[in-house]
C-alpha positions as CSV (number, residue, x, y, z in Angstrom):
1,M,4.6,1.6,14.4
2,L,4.4,5.4,14.3
3,A,1.0,5.2,12.6
4,L,-0.4,3.0,15.4
5,F,1.2,5.2,18.0
6,I,-0.5,8.3,16.5
7,A,-3.8,6.4,16.2
8,A,-3.6,5.6,19.9
9,Y,-2.8,9.3,20.7
10,A,-5.9,10.3,18.7
11,G,-8.0,7.9,20.7
12,L,-6.7,9.3,23.9
13,V,-7.5,12.9,22.8
14,L,-11.0,11.7,21.6
15,F,-11.9,9.8,24.7
16,L,-10.1,11.7,27.4
17,P,-10.8,15.5,26.9
18,G,-8.3,16.5,29.6
19,F,-5.5,14.8,27.6
20,A,-5.9,17.1,24.7
21,P,-3.6,20.1,24.1
22,P,-5.2,23.4,25.2
23,F,-6.0,24.7,21.7
24,L,-8.2,21.6,21.1
25,S,-10.5,22.6,24.0
26,E,-11.5,25.6,22.0
27,Q,-12.1,23.4,18.9
28,R,-14.1,21.0,21.0
29,A,-16.3,23.9,22.1
30,N,-16.7,25.6,18.7
31,V,-16.8,22.7,16.2
32,P,-17.2,19.5,18.2
33,L,-18.6,17.4,15.4
34,A,-15.7,18.3,13.1
35,L,-13.2,17.6,15.9
36,Y,-14.7,14.2,16.8
37,G,-15.1,13.2,13.2
38,H,-11.5,14.1,12.4
39,L,-10.1,12.3,15.4
40,A,-12.3,9.2,15.1
41,G,-11.9,8.9,11.3
42,G,-8.2,9.7,11.3
43,M,-7.6,7.3,14.1
44,L,-9.3,4.5,12.2
45,A,-7.7,5.3,8.9
46,M,-4.3,5.5,10.5
47,A,-4.8,2.0,12.1
48,L,-6.3,0.3,9.1
49,G,-4.2,1.6,6.3
50,P,-1.1,-0.5,6.8
51,W,-3.1,-3.7,6.6
52,Q,-4.2,-2.8,3.1
53,F,-0.7,-3.0,1.8
54,S,-0.2,-6.5,3.0
55,T,0.2,-8.8,0.0
56,R,-0.3,-11.7,2.2
57,L,-3.7,-10.4,3.5
58,R,-4.8,-9.5,-0.1
59,T,-3.9,-12.9,-1.5
60,R,-5.0,-15.2,1.4
61,A,-8.0,-13.3,2.7
62,L,-9.4,-11.0,0.0
63,G,-12.7,-10.7,1.8
64,W,-10.9,-9.2,4.8
65,H,-8.9,-6.9,2.5
66,R,-12.2,-5.6,1.0
67,R,-13.9,-5.1,4.4
68,I,-10.9,-3.3,5.8
69,G,-10.8,-1.2,2.6
70,R,-14.4,-0.2,3.0
71,A,-13.9,0.8,6.6
72,Y,-10.8,2.8,5.6
73,V,-12.7,4.7,2.9
74,I,-15.5,5.5,5.4
75,A,-12.9,6.6,8.0
76,V,-11.2,8.9,5.5
77,I,-14.5,10.4,4.5
78,V,-15.4,11.1,8.2
79,G,-11.9,12.2,9.1
80,G,-11.4,14.3,5.9
81,L,-14.7,16.1,6.3
82,G,-13.9,16.8,9.9
83,G,-10.5,18.1,8.9
84,L,-12.1,20.4,6.4
85,G,-14.4,21.7,9.2
86,L,-11.3,22.3,11.4
87,A,-9.0,23.9,8.8
88,P,-10.6,27.4,8.9
89,G,-10.0,27.5,12.7
90,S,-6.5,26.1,12.7
91,M,-3.7,28.0,14.4
92,G,-1.2,29.8,12.1
93,G,-3.6,32.0,10.1
94,L,-4.5,31.8,6.4
95,V,-1.3,29.9,5.4
96,A,-2.1,27.1,7.8
97,H,-5.9,27.2,7.0
98,L,-5.0,26.7,3.3
99,G,-2.4,24.0,4.0
100,F,-4.7,21.9,6.1
101,G,-7.7,22.6,3.8
102,M,-5.7,21.4,0.8
103,L,-4.6,18.3,2.7
104,G,-8.3,17.5,3.5
105,V,-9.4,18.0,-0.1
106,L,-6.5,15.8,-1.5
107,W,-7.0,13.1,1.2
108,L,-10.7,12.8,0.2
109,S,-9.9,13.0,-3.5
110,A,-7.2,10.4,-3.5
111,T,-9.3,8.0,-1.5
112,T,-12.3,8.6,-3.7
113,M,-10.2,7.9,-6.8
114,A,-8.9,4.7,-5.2
115,W,-12.5,3.6,-4.6
116,I,-13.6,4.5,-8.1
117,R,-10.6,2.7,-9.7
118,I,-11.3,-0.6,-7.8
119,R,-15.0,-0.4,-8.6
120,S,-14.0,-0.3,-12.3
121,H,-11.6,-3.3,-11.6
122,D,-8.4,-1.3,-12.3
123,Q,-6.3,-2.8,-9.6
124,V,-3.1,-1.0,-10.7
125,A,-4.6,2.5,-10.6
126,H,-6.4,1.5,-7.3
127,R,-3.1,0.6,-5.7
128,R,-1.5,3.8,-6.9
129,W,-4.3,6.0,-5.5
130,M,-4.2,4.0,-2.2
131,I,-0.5,4.8,-1.9
132,R,-1.3,8.5,-2.3
133,S,-4.2,8.2,0.1
134,Y,-2.2,6.6,2.9
135,A,0.7,9.0,2.3
136,L,-1.8,11.8,3.1
137,T,-3.1,9.8,6.1
138,L,0.5,9.7,7.4
139,A,0.4,13.6,7.5
140,A,-0.7,13.0,11.1
141,V,2.6,11.3,11.8
142,T,4.9,13.8,10.1
143,L,3.1,16.7,11.7
144,R,3.9,15.3,15.1
145,L,7.5,14.8,14.1
146,Y,8.0,18.3,12.8
147,I,6.5,20.1,15.8
148,P,9.1,19.0,18.3
149,L,11.9,19.3,15.7
150,S,10.9,22.9,15.0
151,S,10.7,23.7,18.7
152,A,14.1,22.2,19.3
153,A,15.4,24.3,16.4
154,G,14.1,27.4,18.2
155,V,11.5,28.3,15.5
156,P,8.5,30.2,17.0
157,F,5.5,27.9,17.1
158,E,3.2,30.0,14.9
159,T,5.8,30.4,12.2
160,A,6.7,26.7,12.3
161,Y,3.0,25.7,12.3
162,Q,2.4,27.6,9.1
163,A,5.2,25.7,7.4
164,I,4.2,22.4,9.0
165,S,0.7,22.7,7.7
166,W,2.2,22.1,4.3
167,L,5.3,20.1,5.2
168,C,3.3,17.4,7.0
169,W,1.8,16.2,3.7
170,V,3.6,17.6,0.6
171,P,6.9,15.6,1.1
172,N,4.7,12.5,1.9
173,L,3.0,12.9,-1.4
174,I,6.3,13.4,-3.2
175,V,7.6,10.1,-1.7
176,A,4.3,8.4,-2.7
177,E,4.8,9.5,-6.3
178,W,8.4,8.3,-6.2
179,I,7.2,4.9,-5.0
180,I,4.6,4.8,-7.7
181,F,6.8,5.8,-10.6
182,R,9.8,3.9,-9.4
183,R,7.9,0.7,-10.3
184,P,5.3,1.8,-12.9
185,S,4.3,-1.7,-13.9
186,V,3.6,-3.1,-10.4
187,A,2.4,-6.6,-10.8
188,I,-0.8,-7.3,-9.0
189,Q,-2.4,-10.7,-8.6
190,P,-5.7,-10.8,-10.4
191,V,-8.7,-10.7,-8.2
192,T,-11.6,-13.1,-9.0
């Protein structure tokens, strides 16, 4: 539910410029293509990702699983490249630039690996890389949880944002690895 809520929020920011936080107005003026790509791609990836983990969809409508998967990969490419374009101008200085930049690189890499693995018919590795990819997609959710929590804790925004640029995705990736290695021999129905 949080993923769909954040996807809707991204849509509002994308289509209603006055709805965006003030710092996005500067990004909209300086790097509009990167901002629009990041918002649109991230919104779509956030909304499509949960459907890819549905065993029911995968077993009963494999064609839909594949179409949604292709759309997800394209959305991550657009959103990830947009994110890389925005990272150097993020608030919080070099620490935040590096945190968000690394997120963009890993998001694109995990998704690319998932696509490569399924193209070589390695369903187990594909599923593992998709878990990593969507954990990184969910950085949009965790970022929006940490910001109000840090504010409530009295941490100055710029200091908090530097930490959040890493905290929004590193714990997600750790949880993804725990899920993957908790069940190393995940049984997957063969695809024909």
